[in-house]
C-alpha positions in Angstrom: -2.6 36.5 19.4 -4.6 37.4 16.0 -1.7 37.9 14.5 -0.1 34.0 16.6 -3.7 32.6 15.4 -2.8 33.7 11.8 0.4 32.8 11.3 -0.4 28.7 13.3 -3.4 28.8 10.4 -1.1 29.6 7.2 1.9 27.1 9.1 -0.9 24.2 9.1 -2.4 24.7 5.8 1.8 24.8 4.6 2.8 22.0 6.4 -0.1 19.7 5.4 -0.5 21.1 1.5 4.0 19.7 1.9 2.8 15.8 3.0 2.9 14.6 -0.4 5.7 15.4 -0.8 7.6 13.6 1.7 5.0 10.1 1.4 4.2 8.7 -1.9 2.0 5.9 -2.9 3.6 2.8 -4.4 5.3 2.9 -7.7 3.6 -0.5 -8.9 1.7 -3.6 -7.7 2.6 -6.7 -9.2 0.6 -10.0 -8.9 1.5 -13.2 -10.0 -1.0 -15.9 -9.3 0.3 -19.7 -9.0 -2.4 -22.2 -9.2 0.0 -25.0 -8.0 0.4 -23.8 -4.6 -3.0 -21.7 -4.2 -0.6 -18.0 -3.4 -0.7 -15.1 -4.4 2.3 -13.3 -5.6 2.4 -9.0 -4.5 5.3 -7.2 -5.0 4.9 -3.4 -4.4 7.5 -1.2 -5.7 8.0 1.4 -3.2 11.1 3.1 -3.3 12.1 4.8 0.1 15.0 6.1 2.1 14.2 4.8 5.6 12.6 2.1 5.9 11.3 1.9 9.3 9.6 6.0 8.7 7.9 5.1 5.3 6.6 1.6 4.3 4.2 0.2 2.5 2.1 -0.1 5.9 -0.9 -2.2 4.6 -2.0 -4.5 2.0 -5.4 -5.5 1.7 -5.9 -8.6 -0.7 -9.8 -8.7 -1.8 -11.3 -12.0 -4.3 -14.5 -11.0 -6.1 -15.1 -8.0 -3.3 -15.1 -9.0 -0.6 -11.9 -8.7 1.4 -9.9 -12.4 1.7 -7.1 -11.2 3.7 -5.3 -8.1 5.4 -1.9 -7.9 6.5 -0.1 -3.9 8.5 3.1 -4.2 8.4 5.8 -2.1 10.5 8.6 -1.4 8.3 9.3 -2.1 4.4 11.7 -5.0 4.3 14.0 -3.0 2.1 14.7 0.1 0.6 13.0 -0.3 -2.9 10.4 -3.0 -3.0 8.2 -5.3 -0.5 7.4 -8.3 -1.0 4.0 -10.6 0.3 2.7 -14.2 -0.1 -0.9 -14.7 0.2 -2.0 -18.3 0.5 -6.0 -18.6 -0.8 -7.7 -21.3 -1.1 -10.7 -22.8 -3.7 -10.7 -20.0 -6.3 -12.0 -20.7 -9.2 -11.4 -19.8 -12.8 -12.6 -15.8 -13.8 -12.1 -15.0 -9.7 -11.0 -11.4 -9.7 -8.4 -10.5 -7.2 -8.1 -6.4 -6.2 -4.5 -5.9 -4.2 -4.6 -2.9 -1.9 -1.5 -1.4 -0.3 -1.5 1.7 1.9 1.4 4.2 2.2 2.2 5.0 6.1 2.3 8.8 5.1 0.8 9.0 1.9 -1.1 7.6 -1.1 -2.7 3.9 -1.5 -2.7 2.0 -4.9 -5.0 -0.8 -6.3 -4.3 -3.3 -8.6 -6.1 -6.1 -9.7 -6.0 -10.0 -12.1 -8.5 -12.4 -12.9 -7.4 -15.8 -12.5 
């Protein structure tokens, strides 16, 4: 029984160590603010083979350190990027927008801008 426990433990360590190889955070997050429409356009570069199994699962938009909107996703819209638009009313010049994107398999990436 001790051999099985050692084998199982070794297998789990290898499996956990390899998880980042199968998943990866987004490569890049581009933010564009449209003042006329009060919309934040988010473009996330995250190349994947299967958009149903490996995708950006969450986008969190914060303004001046407070969460303004959080969006959960179930798949990625195409194999190279994910696009999202957020309407944020009442932003003033100097407001700091931060966007954090999360891969459903592994990793997060943050990007920010000042209006």
